[in-house]
C-alpha positions in Angstrom: 11.6 -1.8 2.0 15.3 -1.0 1.1 16.1 2.4 0.7 18.9 4.8 0.2 18.8 8.1 2.3 19.6 11.6 0.6 18.1 13.9 3.0 16.6 13.4 6.4 15.6 15.9 9.4 16.3 13.5 11.9 14.8 15.7 15.0 11.3 16.0 12.7 11.5 12.1 12.2 12.3 11.2 15.5 9.4 13.1 17.3 7.1 11.8 14.9 8.0 8.0 15.8 8.1 8.8 19.6 4.5 9.8 19.0 3.8 6.3 17.5 5.6 4.5 19.7 8.1 5.6 22.5 9.6 2.1 22.7 13.0 1.5 21.0 14.5 -1.9 21.0 17.7 -2.3 22.2 18.3 -5.9 22.2 16.2 -9.4 22.1 16.4 -12.9 23.0 15.2 -15.7 21.5 14.6 -19.1 23.2 14.4 -22.2 21.3 13.4 -25.6 22.7 15.4 -29.1 21.3 13.7 -32.4 21.3 15.8 -35.2 20.7 14.0 -38.8 20.2 15.5 -42.3 19.1 14.5 -45.8 18.6 16.5 -48.5 19.5 15.6 -52.2 18.1 17.3 -55.1 20.6 16.9 -58.5 19.7 17.8 -61.2 22.3 17.6 -64.6 22.4 18.7 -66.4 25.2 18.4 -69.5 27.3 18.8 -69.0 31.2 17.9 -70.2 34.4 16.8 -67.5 36.4 17.7 -68.4 40.4 17.4 -71.9 39.2 13.7 -71.9 39.0 13.0 -70.6 35.5 13.8 -71.5 32.3 13.1 -69.5 29.6 13.6 -69.2 26.0 13.0 -65.8 25.0 12.8 -63.9 22.1 11.9 -60.1 22.3 12.2 -56.9 20.3 12.4 -53.7 22.1 12.0 -50.4 21.1 13.1 -47.4 23.2 12.3 -44.0 22.9 14.2 -41.0 24.5 13.2 -37.4 24.8 15.5 -34.8 25.9 14.4 -30.7 26.4 17.2 -28.3 26.1 16.6 -24.6 26.5 19.3 -22.5 24.2 19.2 -18.4 24.7 20.6 -16.6 21.8 21.1 -13.0 22.4 21.1 -10.3 19.7 21.9 -7.2 19.7 20.1 -4.7 17.9 21.4 -1.2 16.4 18.7 1.6 16.1 19.7 3.5 13.0 18.2 6.6 11.4 17.3 4.1 8.6 15.3 2.0 11.0 13.4 5.0 12.6 12.3 6.5 9.6 11.2 3.5 8.2 8.9 3.2 10.9 7.5 6.3 10.2 7.3 5.4 6.5 4.6 2.8 7.5 2.0 5.0 8.2 2.6 7.1 5.1 -0.1 7.5 2.3 1.3 6.6 -0.5 0.2 9.3 -3.2 -0.2 8.0 -6.8 -1.8 10.6 -8.5 -2.8 14.2 -7.3 -3.7 15.5 -3.9 -7.4 16.5 -4.1 -8.4 13.2 -1.7 -5.5 14.2 0.6 -6.3 16.3 3.6 -3.5 19.0 5.3 -1.4 17.2 8.1 -1.5 13.8 6.3 1.6 12.1 6.3 2.5 11.4 2.6 5.1 9.4 0.6 5.7 10.2 -3.3 7.3 8.3 -5.7 8.8 9.3 -9.1 9.6 12.6 -8.3 12.0 15.0 -10.5 13.5 17.7 -8.6 15.0 21.0 -9.8 16.4 23.7 -8.1 14.9 26.9 -7.8 16.8 29.5 -6.3 20.1 28.1 -8.0 22.0 31.3 -9.0 21.1 33.0 -5.2 22.2 29.5 -3.5 25.4 29.6 -5.1 26.1 33.5 -3.6 25.3 32.2 -0.5 26.9 29.5 0.3 30.1 31.5 -1.1 29.2 33.9 2.0 28.5 31.0 4.3 31.6 29.1 4.1 33.7 31.5 6.0 35.1 33.9 2.8 34.3 37.1 4.7 35.4 35.7 8.1 37.5 38.5 10.2 36.4 41.1 7.5 34.8 44.1 9.4 33.2 47.2 8.5 35.2 50.7 9.9 32.3 52.9 9.0 29.7 50.8 11.0 31.6 50.3 14.2 33.7 47.3 13.2 30.6 45.1 12.2 31.7 41.6 11.8 30.5 41.0 8.4 30.7 37.3 8.4 28.6 37.4 11.7 25.8 39.4 9.4 25.9 36.9 6.8 25.3 33.9 9.4 22.5 35.8 10.9 20.8 36.7 7.5 21.3 33.0 6.4 19.6 30.9 9.6 16.2 30.6 7.7 17.9 30.0 4.4 17.2 27.1 2.4 17.0 25.4 -0.9 13.9 25.7 -2.7 13.1 22.6 -4.8 10.2 21.8 -7.5 9.1 18.4 -7.9 7.3 17.0 -11.0 5.6 13.7 -10.3 5.4 11.1 -12.8 1.9 10.4 -14.4 0.8 13.4 -12.4 -0.3 16.6 -13.3 0.3 18.3 -9.8 3.9 19.4 -8.6 5.4 19.9 -5.2 7.3 22.2 -3.5 9.7 21.7 -0.7 12.6 23.4 1.2 15.9 22.0 2.9 17.2 24.3 5.5 20.7 25.4 4.5 23.5 24.7 7.2 26.8 26.0 7.6 28.0 21.9 7.9 26.4 19.0 5.7 22.9 19.3 4.8 23.0 16.1 3.5 23.4 12.2 4.4 25.9 9.6 3.3 28.3 12.4 2.0 25.2 13.3 -0.9 25.3 17.0 -2.3 22.5 18.8 -3.5 23.4 18.0 -7.2 22.5 14.7 -6.7 19.1 14.8 -5.8 18.8 16.0 -9.9 19.9 12.4 -10.9 17.0 10.3 -11.7 14.0 10.0 -9.5 13.5 10.0 -5.9 10.7 9.5 -3.2 9.9 12.4 -1.1 8.6 11.8 2.6 6.8 14.4 4.3 3.3 16.4 5.7 1.3 17.9 3.1 0.4 21.2 3.9 -1.9 22.3 1.2 -1.6 24.7 -1.8 0.9 27.7 -2.2 2.6 30.1 -5.3 6.5 29.6 -5.6 6.6 32.7 -4.7 5.0 32.4 -1.2 8.5 30.8 0.6 10.5 33.7 1.9 13.2 33.7 4.1 15.5 37.0 5.9 17.7 37.1 2.8 14.9 37.8 0.2 13.6 40.4 3.0 16.7 42.5 3.2 17.3 42.2 -0.6 13.5 43.6 -1.3 14.3 46.3 1.6 17.4 47.5 0.0 15.9 47.6 -3.2 13.0 49.5 -2.1 15.4 52.4 -0.5 17.5 52.4 -3.7 14.0 53.0 -5.5 13.0 55.9 -3.0 16.3 57.6 -3.1 16.0 61.6 -3.2 18.8 61.9 -5.5 18.0 64.0 -8.6 21.2 63.2 -10.9 20.9 59.8 -12.3 23.5 58.5 -14.0 21.9 57.2 -17.0 24.2 53.9 -17.4 23.4 53.2 -13.5 21.3 50.0 -13.1 19.9 49.4 -10.3 20.3 46.4 -8.3 17.6 43.2 -8.8 16.6 40.6 -6.3 17.3 37.2 -7.9 14.5 35.5 -9.0 13.0 31.9 -8.7 13.2 30.0 -11.9 9.1 29.5 -11.8 8.7 32.8 -10.1 5.3 34.6 -11.2 4.1 31.5 -13.1 0.6 31.3 -11.2 0.6 27.7 -10.4 -0.7 26.5 -7.3 1.9 24.0 -5.9 1.5 21.3 -3.2 3.8 22.2 -0.1 5.1 19.1 1.7 6.9 20.0 4.8 9.7 17.8 4.1 11.2 14.8 6.5 13.1 12.9 4.2 14.3 12.2 0.5 15.2 8.9 -0.2 15.8 6.4 -3.5 14.1 3.1 -3.1 16.2 0.3 -3.6 14.8 -2.7 -5.5 16.4 -6.1 -4.9 15.7 -9.4 -5.4 14.9 -10.4 -2.2 12.5 -7.9 -1.1 9.2 -6.9 -2.8 8.5 -3.1 -2.8 5.7 -2.5 -0.4 3.3 0.7 -0.1 3.5 2.4 3.1 
């Protein structure tokens, strides 16, 4: 199967591959035997005296055959790439074509024809502004010189993209998370917006059903904590124009839907080619 990688959690994929087989091919030799046969036809007519004792008029057809065996060793260098390691894991996946009713928790799965959408887009754009070093060097004197940038980095260590996926010709929908890093989360210079163009294939571990608001992180915890503190303020005077800050909501929050949660290993685009036939894993 040919595929293009958008996202890959290589550490997870590598560990699973090592459990399947801890042998990685680095090179190989091919031994070739070559045999050559040839026929030669010799026509001869002679009239000779041999040692003056024999006189012969000889007519002969001579067929000669020879066989040569030659050993040829051809050496190949095999480069083990991320895609090759992922392909070995994909071979052990269960391909999901309908719903997840017959899928057990812990099953390696591959779901094709998935349309993804970002659930925490508004919050994510804000978080990326903080995480790109915009507040580097800023300190809070009233908090003892607390480094604001380090504070945000600590809060965002477990932050992630929250993605919902609709499967073609299926009533089930999936949830996945992609951890936000301070460098590049995606392969081959892709970004999160590339995932929303067309459909993709999702490879991961089925973890059962969950509500969309069941996926929490530290940033949301501190948001809710701050909102709770404001609501319990003992101030007796309130400005009628004052609006308490609200935590950013997910697009499908409180929809009551049970989603199939996938512990994500990779997001790929299956490539169709005349030389390769698409095979399920």
